[in-house]
MIFI-411654 format. One line per field, with one value per residue (C-alpha): x, y, z. Coordinates in Angstrom, 3 decimals, decimal comma. Layout:
% residues N
px (X:...)
py (Y:...)
pz (Z:...)
//
This chain:
% residues 371
px (-0,228:2,835:4,084:1,156:0,639:4,644:3,440:0,397:2,566:4,725:2,867:0,859:4,534:5,209:1,517:2,935:6,489:5,933:2,507:5,396:7,953:5,544:3,960:7,624:8,951:6,120:7,230:10,429:8,935:6,763:10,199:12,111:9,159:8,620:11,612:12,555:9,758:10,616:14,108:12,289:13,421:11,493:11,930:9,335:10,406:8,035:6,062:5,439:7,423:9,783:13,568:15,845:17,837:14,812:14,499:18,201:17,742:14,512:16,685:18,458:16,986:16,060:12,788:13,312:16,311:14,247:11,119:13,863:15,371:11,519:11,286:14,027:11,959:8,469:10,548:11,770:7,887:6,964:9,367:8,576:4,969:5,613:7,008:4,901:1,388:-0,975:0,324:-3,369:-3,517:0,258:0,175:-3,713:-2,412:0,701:-1,710:-2,887:-0,401:-2,825:-4,647:-1,777:-0,489:-3,722:-4,165:-0,281:-0,678:-3,835:-1,256:2,308:0,316:-2,477:-4,014:-7,908:-9,963:-13,861:-16,451:-15,824:-12,218:-12,945:-15,344:-13,084:-10,385:-13,026:-14,414:-10,325:-10,123:-13,132:-12,071:-9,034:-10,366:-12,370:-9,569:-7,922:-10,688:-11,033:-7,252:-5,580:-2,261:-1,086:1,443:3,133:4,800:6,909:10,068:10,117:13,598:11,373:9,297:12,280:13,631:10,167:9,731:13,019:12,056:8,736:9,806:12,928:10,147:8,285:10,803:11,514:7,785:7,730:10,365:9,093:5,653:6,429:9,270:7,091:3,086:1,546:1,715:-1,756:-1,395:2,010:1,603:-1,358:0,728:3,982:2,001:0,963:3,813:5,977:3,721:3,278:6,924:6,619:4,430:7,009:9,324:7,009:6,686:10,527:10,882:8,341:10,030:13,725:16,427:19,426:17,062:16,377:18,563:21,412:23,253:25,065:26,038:21,737:21,237:23,147:22,427:18,539:17,066:14,709:17,731:18,027:14,154:14,309:17,525:16,228:12,064:13,072:15,871:13,345:9,600:11,224:12,611:9,498:7,362:9,577:8,809:5,012:4,756:6,770:3,324:0,577:-1,193:0,085:-3,434:-3,725:-0,589:-0,717:-4,025:-3,187:0,560:-1,582:-3,898:-0,432:1,099:-1,961:-3,549:-0,396:0,746:-2,462:-3,365:-0,145:-0,250:-3,850:-2,533:1,231:1,804:-1,152:-2,259:-5,882:-8,776:-9,919:-12,878:-15,771:-14,904:-13,726:-16,300:-15,335:-11,946:-13,533:-15,547:-12,490:-9,997:-12,149:-13,619:-9,746:-9,387:-12,257:-11,933:-7,718:-9,365:-11,806:-8,976:-6,952:-10,353:-10,866:-7,303:-6,194:-7,413:-5,030:-2,280:-0,902:1,789:2,012:-1,385:-1,702:-4,945:-8,222:-8,868:-11,032:-14,522:-15,833:-18,695:-18,974:-18,250:-14,863:-12,686:-11,654:-14,303:-13,982:-11,752:-13,066:-12,360:-12,587:-14,034:-17,352:-17,023:-13,731:-16,040:-15,348:-13,133:-10,720:-11,533:-8,113:-6,408:-7,610:-6,964:-3,545:-2,924:-4,565:-2,546:1,039:-0,073:-0,572:2,672:5,480:9,083:10,238:6,893:7,994:5,167:6,174:7,689:9,612:8,061:4,128:5,087:4,704:1,458:-1,637:-5,220:-5,638:-2,499:-0,613:2,764:3,487:6,162:5,434:3,804:5,414:5,590:3,341:0,782:0,972:0,526:-2,877:-4,113:-3,334:-5,799)
py (-0,190:2,495:1,254:2,537:5,783:6,777:6,122:8,236:10,896:10,833:10,575:13,502:15,403:13,767:15,688:18,878:18,933:17,337:20,264:22,903:21,286:21,155:25,555:26,298:24,691:25,543:29,157:28,722:27,434:30,793:32,790:31,455:31,463:35,333:36,222:34,293:36,415:39,211:38,963:37,522:34,401:31,452:28,513:26,042:23,738:22,918:20,427:22,969:21,547:23,101:23,346:21,186:24,640:26,245:23,228:23,322:27,223:26,280:23,699:26,977:28,991:29,918:29,067:25,788:24,836:25,482:22,929:20,606:20,499:19,972:16,669:15,007:15,895:14,594:11,337:10,864:11,053:8,855:6,115:5,312:5,083:2,907:0,321:0,705:1,222:-0,437:0,957:2,446:4,103:5,620:6,999:8,182:9,866:11,192:12,250:14,799:17,468:17,797:19,872:21,192:22,342:24,351:26,380:27,251:28,036:30,530:32,780:32,107:31,990:33,573:31,254:31,487:28,273:27,871:25,994:23,251:23,059:22,838:20,381:17,878:18,694:18,124:14,921:13,653:14,860:13,019:9,808:9,957:9,612:6,616:4,869:5,486:4,163:0,938:0,421:-2,808:-2,606:-5,268:-5,497:-7,879:-9,594:-8,632:-11,025:-12,640:-12,105:-12,311:-9,448:-7,473:-7,512:-7,038:-3,894:-2,628:-3,276:-1,438:1,066:1,384:0,851:3,620:6,126:5,734:6,624:9,368:11,076:10,664:11,607:14,992:15,771:15,108:15,627:18,962:21,185:20,385:16,507:16,468:17,937:15,212:12,432:13,525:14,575:10,798:9,680:11,412:9,833:6,288:6,869:8,029:5,457:2,669:4,190:3,296:-0,332:-0,492:1,006:-1,470:-4,844:-2,942:-5,640:-5,166:-2,406:-4,641:-5,739:-3,556:-5,064:-2,574:-5,753:-6,600:-3,616:-2,286:-5,574:-5,525:-4,477:-2,493:-0,166:0,388:1,038:3,756:5,486:6,001:5,935:9,430:11,191:10,286:11,233:14,341:15,790:14,692:16,168:19,773:19,505:19,048:21,889:24,110:22,626:23,062:24,318:23,180:21,708:19,959:18,403:17,542:16,261:13,480:13,252:11,929:9,542:7,976:7,795:6,285:4,107:2,004:1,498:-0,040:-2,089:-3,708:-3,839:-5,751:-8,441:-8,722:-7,704:-8,736:-5,189:-5,615:-3,683:-4,158:-7,583:-5,906:-2,584:-3,451:-1,621:1,531:0,909:0,637:3,767:5,753:4,851:5,423:8,708:10,202:9,055:10,457:13,930:13,883:13,487:16,126:18,804:17,776:17,896:21,666:22,138:21,516:24,460:26,240:26,658:30,508:30,821:34,289:35,673:36,462:34,306:35,039:33,910:30,391:31,002:30,031:28,244:24,952:25,864:24,482:26,799:30,821:33,844:35,311:38,053:41,613:44,006:48,047:47,650:46,307:45,729:43,413:41,326:38,106:35,498:36,198:39,355:41,695:38,490:39,140:42,765:41,936:40,103:42,403:45,321:43,212:41,792:45,763:47,056:45,442:45,694:49,161:51,039:53,367:53,116:49,666:49,364:46,250:46,571:46,738:42,728:43,068:45,061:43,382:44,183:46,988:48,675:48,145:46,852:42,858:43,517:46,438:44,355:42,962:39,618:40,350:41,818:38,526:35,789:37,699:36,702:32,801:30,773)
pz (0,168:0,905:-2,698:-4,323:-2,726:-3,637:-6,956:-7,168:-5,349:-8,174:-11,078:-9,967:-9,936:-13,570:-14,711:-13,517:-14,613:-18,194:-18,295:-17,441:-19,767:-22,493:-22,358:-21,908:-24,864:-27,056:-25,794:-26,932:-30,678:-31,140:-29,424:-32,414:-35,222:-34,181:-34,167:-37,136:-38,778:-37,785:-39,518:-42,560:-42,445:-43,628:-41,306:-42,969:-46,248:-48,985:-47,285:-44,493:-41,866:-39,635:-40,972:-39,170:-38,659:-36,873:-34,522:-33,109:-32,753:-30,641:-28,802:-27,048:-26,514:-22,390:-22,061:-24,473:-21,538:-18,874:-20,118:-20,823:-17,636:-16,677:-18,328:-16,057:-13,125:-14,803:-16,593:-12,750:-11,556:-14,399:-13,790:-10,216:-11,039:-13,531:-11,381:-8,585:-10,509:-12,739:-16,062:-16,986:-13,429:-14,190:-17,768:-17,223:-13,879:-15,909:-18,783:-16,358:-17,978:-20,285:-17,947:-16,179:-19,962:-20,970:-17,232:-18,335:-21,925:-20,931:-18,432:-20,689:-23,714:-23,948:-25,982:-24,982:-23,787:-24,806:-22,703:-24,869:-24,190:-20,383:-20,864:-22,286:-19,762:-16,624:-18,563:-18,761:-14,614:-13,651:-15,718:-13,555:-10,777:-12,210:-12,748:-9,400:-7,681:-9,277:-10,116:-7,792:-6,231:-8,054:-10,567:-12,865:-15,467:-18,168:-17,707:-20,896:-22,905:-26,097:-24,890:-24,446:-28,082:-29,857:-27,561:-29,280:-32,511:-32,409:-30,763:-33,943:-36,161:-34,473:-34,641:-38,213:-39,400:-36,749:-38,547:-42,014:-41,368:-39,963:-42,702:-45,123:-44,010:-43,838:-40,727:-39,390:-39,976:-38,353:-35,733:-35,043:-35,993:-34,567:-30,814:-31,544:-32,294:-29,330:-26,420:-27,971:-27,731:-24,193:-23,448:-24,960:-22,460:-18,849:-20,204:-20,310:-17,208:-15,752:-17,325:-16,865:-15,483:-13,361:-11,598:-7,693:-6,965:-8,864:-11,578:-14,032:-16,414:-16,827:-16,594:-19,770:-22,017:-21,276:-25,059:-22,576:-21,708:-25,243:-25,792:-23,351:-24,936:-28,117:-27,281:-25,222:-27,429:-30,807:-28,594:-27,397:-30,848:-32,027:-30,062:-30,311:-33,927:-33,849:-31,316:-34,607:-36,065:-33,945:-31,668:-28,205:-26,431:-29,848:-30,001:-25,896:-26,120:-29,041:-26,876:-24,018:-25,859:-27,265:-23,830:-22,184:-24,626:-25,914:-22,607:-20,555:-23,091:-23,392:-19,335:-19,151:-22,278:-21,554:-17,962:-16,237:-14,922:-13,190:-11,551:-8,330:-8,279:-9,720:-11,033:-13,874:-15,699:-13,778:-14,932:-18,665:-18,283:-16,648:-19,438:-22,523:-20,948:-20,389:-24,115:-25,452:-23,334:-24,671:-28,478:-28,064:-27,230:-30,256:-32,344:-30,946:-30,918:-34,198:-36,308:-38,127:-35,671:-35,226:-33,656:-34,636:-34,427:-38,080:-38,218:-36,570:-33,132:-32,742:-32,250:-28,699:-27,233:-29,200:-32,994:-34,301:-36,519:-36,465:-37,086:-40,030:-40,908:-40,798:-43,811:-43,292:-47,029:-46,817:-50,500:-49,710:-47,209:-49,476:-48,830:-51,363:-52,440:-50,966:-52,621:-55,794:-55,685:-54,643:-57,464:-59,731:-58,914:-58,993:-62,405:-63,667:-62,066:-64,048:-62,985:-63,985:-62,233:-60,653:-58,072:-57,302:-54,034:-52,470:-49,186:-50,214:-49,997:-45,957:-45,585:-44,646:-45,680:-43,273:-44,455:-41,677:-42,182:-41,325:-39,163:-36,708:-34,455:-31,015:-30,069:-26,872:-29,783:-31,993:-28,714:-27,419:-31,103:-30,490:-30,369)
//
């Protein structure tokens, strides 16, 4: 019972650390994108994926470095929870970092949460409570060597797929696939920690030669990188939501099927209800948070209430209220003015529909328009 309580506390601490980490790293990605935009530098490839140089610049941002430090604390708490709790409980508690991310995002990233997001977030919280009530204190299984090797090979395949996907899909699809893949990789870490040899009693040779240890190293490095790219591509709440689905659903199913994780006698239905509710809540947050991510505040704000999408842009001239009117007028003006036209100005490309320059807004102004 004492180890069960220690595991629950460790999982809660991991959730807080991971939530803070996600917001701080998203802030670092946004600051790098804003700085590049002000300098007129491109940070995306032809497919819409971020360039490797922009990702490397994000890694050295002070906010991102602080967020990376929080990952270490989150990993430590998650590892303890994975050793002492059933995986469907430990991973679901850790997935509460979605709530931490959403709440901190409203403060640090100026992200407005509407009714639909709050309902989905509280659905996740209530589902976690159901899982906590129904979870058994028993853990076991995973001693077969073949299972260790199978987990390692599956991790290598998933890493290769994730890296190819985020750099070849569009921004929205790449963010969702990248977030889900990173979540699966983080979930694999929990499985590997659970079955790791050489921990108790401590045996460094057995520890280093266990394929589960190699799995932790590969999944941790690639998962961290893929999550960073996903945060560059998409909205932080949407990426985090699909991430927690991946890191909760995958390990939970593996734990029940292969590692002898169970619920309390007679409460299996409550565990299933809590698990399904947590996944549905996370998917809803991902669905509402995945609409045209806007790191630089150039798109209209998200609609409130239960509607999904962005508000219609407002134009000062009623005749230009139809979609595409401004673009058509700009194309016609460019077509009529030849290269030698003295009236054409190079800096006109940076003007917005309201006549203001694209580079005259501060980063804080852009952030206030974000989602």
